C-alpha positions as CSV (number, residue, x, y, z in Angstrom):
1,M,0.0,0.0,0.0
2,G,1.1,3.5,-0.7
3,N,1.9,6.3,1.7
4,Y,-1.6,7.7,1.1
5,H,-3.1,4.7,2.8
6,K,-0.6,4.8,5.6
7,E,-1.5,8.5,6.2
8,K,-5.2,7.7,6.2
9,I,-4.8,4.9,8.7
10,S,-2.5,7.0,10.8
11,N,-5.1,9.8,11.0
12,L,-7.9,7.4,11.7
13,V,-6.0,5.8,14.6
14,K,-4.9,9.1,16.0
15,A,-8.4,10.6,15.9
16,G,-9.9,7.5,17.4
17,R,-7.4,7.3,20.2
18,A,-7.8,11.0,21.0
19,S,-11.6,10.7,21.0
20,K,-11.4,7.9,23.6
21,G,-8.8,9.8,25.6
22,Y,-6.2,7.0,25.4
23,T,-2.4,7.5,25.5
24,Q,-0.4,5.5,23.0
25,R,0.7,3.3,25.9
26,E,-2.8,2.7,27.1
27,L,-4.0,1.8,23.6
28,S,-1.1,-0.6,23.2
29,E,-2.0,-2.3,26.5
30,I,-5.7,-2.5,25.7
31,I,-5.3,-4.2,22.4
32,G,-2.1,-6.2,23.2
33,V,0.2,-4.6,20.6
34,S,3.6,-3.1,21.4
35,L,3.8,0.6,22.1
36,R,6.4,0.8,19.3
37,S,3.8,-0.6,16.8
38,I,1.3,2.0,17.8
39,Q,3.9,4.7,17.4
40,R,4.9,3.4,13.9
41,I,1.2,3.2,12.8
42,E,0.5,6.7,14.0
43,N,3.6,8.1,12.4
44,A,2.6,6.4,9.1
45,D,5.8,4.3,9.1
46,V,3.9,1.0,8.6
47,L,0.6,-0.4,7.6
48,P,-1.0,-2.4,10.4
49,R,-1.7,-6.1,9.7
50,A,-5.4,-7.0,9.1
51,Y,-5.6,-8.4,12.6
52,T,-4.2,-5.3,14.3
53,L,-6.4,-3.1,12.2
54,K,-9.4,-5.1,13.3
55,L,-8.4,-4.7,17.0
56,L,-7.9,-1.0,16.5
57,S,-11.3,-0.7,14.8
58,Q,-13.0,-2.6,17.6
59,H,-11.5,-0.5,20.4
60,L,-11.5,2.9,18.7
61,G,-14.9,2.8,17.0
62,F,-14.0,2.4,13.4
63,P,-17.0,1.5,11.2
64,P,-17.8,-2.2,11.8
65,D,-18.8,-2.8,8.2
66,I,-15.1,-2.9,7.2
67,W,-15.0,-6.5,8.4
68,H,-17.1,-8.9,6.4
69,E,-17.7,-12.3,8.0
70,N,-16.6,-14.2,4.9
71,N,-13.5,-12.1,4.3
72,P,-11.7,-10.8,7.4
73,T,-8.9,-9.2,5.4
74,P,-8.8,-5.6,4.2
75,G,-10.7,-5.2,1.1
76,K,-13.7,-3.1,2.2
77,T,-14.2,0.6,2.3
78,L,-13.9,2.5,5.6
79,A,-17.0,4.7,5.6
80,K,-16.9,8.3,6.8
81,Q,-17.2,8.6,10.5
82,S,-16.4,11.5,12.8
83,G,-15.5,13.7,9.8
84,L,-12.8,11.3,8.6
85,E,-12.6,10.6,4.8
86,S,-13.0,7.1,3.5
87,F,-10.2,5.0,1.9
88,H,-9.9,1.7,0.2
89,F,-7.7,-1.4,0.5
90,N,-6.8,-2.9,-2.8
91,A,-6.1,-6.6,-3.3
92,S,-3.0,-5.6,-5.3
93,D,-1.6,-3.9,-2.2
94,R,-0.6,-7.1,-0.5
95,R,2.9,-7.5,0.8
96,Q,5.4,-8.5,-1.9
97,L,8.6,-10.5,-1.5
98,N,11.7,-8.4,-1.7
99,H,14.6,-9.2,-3.9
100,R,16.6,-11.0,-1.2
101,Q,13.7,-13.2,-0.2
102,R,13.1,-14.1,-3.9
103,L,16.8,-15.1,-4.3
104,I,16.7,-17.2,-1.1
105,L,13.5,-19.0,-2.4
106,T,15.0,-19.5,-5.8
107,F,18.2,-21.1,-4.6
108,G,16.5,-22.9,-1.7
109,I,13.9,-24.5,-3.8
110,G,16.5,-25.4,-6.5
111,I,18.6,-27.2,-3.9
112,L,15.5,-28.9,-2.4
113,L,14.4,-30.2,-5.8
114,T,17.9,-31.4,-6.6
115,L,18.1,-33.3,-3.3
116,L,14.6,-34.8,-3.7
117,L,15.5,-35.9,-7.2
118,A,18.7,-37.5,-6.0
119,A,17.0,-39.2,-3.1
120,F,14.3,-40.6,-5.5
121,L,17.0,-41.9,-8.0
122,T,19.2,-43.5,-5.3
123,Q,16.3,-45.4,-3.7
124,S,15.1,-47.0,-6.9
125,S,17.1,-49.8,-8.4
126,V,14.9,-50.1,-11.5
127,F,14.2,-46.5,-12.4
128,P,15.3,-45.1,-14.7
129,E,15.7,-48.1,-17.0
130,T,16.7,-46.0,-20.0
131,D,18.3,-42.6,-20.7
132,F,15.0,-41.5,-22.1
133,E,13.2,-42.1,-18.8
134,F,15.9,-40.2,-17.0
135,L,15.6,-37.2,-19.4
136,L,11.9,-37.2,-18.9
137,L,12.3,-37.0,-15.2
138,L,14.8,-34.2,-15.5
139,T,12.5,-32.3,-17.9
140,G,9.5,-32.7,-15.5
141,T,11.7,-31.4,-12.6
142,I,12.9,-28.5,-14.6
143,C,9.3,-27.6,-15.7
144,L,8.2,-27.7,-12.1
145,Y,11.1,-25.5,-11.0
146,T,10.3,-23.1,-13.8
147,L,6.7,-22.8,-12.8
148,I,7.7,-22.2,-9.2
149,L,10.2,-19.5,-10.3
150,L,7.5,-17.8,-12.4
151,F,5.3,-17.7,-9.3
152,I,8.1,-16.3,-7.1
153,W,9.3,-13.7,-9.7
154,K,6.0,-12.6,-11.2
């Protein structure tokens, strides 16, 4: 999510906390979230997780219609309340893997598939019977790895 959404959530939390007369420390103790997390949310440094946002909405009086029974993740509109503007969560705003995490997954899954293939080949005394079967197994493994990489790097 962009900075616009961070600012909107920050303003919503600050206004809700002020209207209840809570300090940041009191709010953190009430909802069971660290003081540092409340500070970071209010400073628009981070976006709260769906669970944290749900707790905040319950204790600070956010509109209850943000949480749908069948979909407890952000995806609904926060309606205007107490003069605060509405904002939307978009499904495309979900957390993405960073470059380092993608590299770790790429190499980790490659090593894992290699070890699994080696384990399969060493346990079987009759497979592969021919070079063709071995090449088919390698081709299938490479295709699987390619699909996994496409998912990771999309």
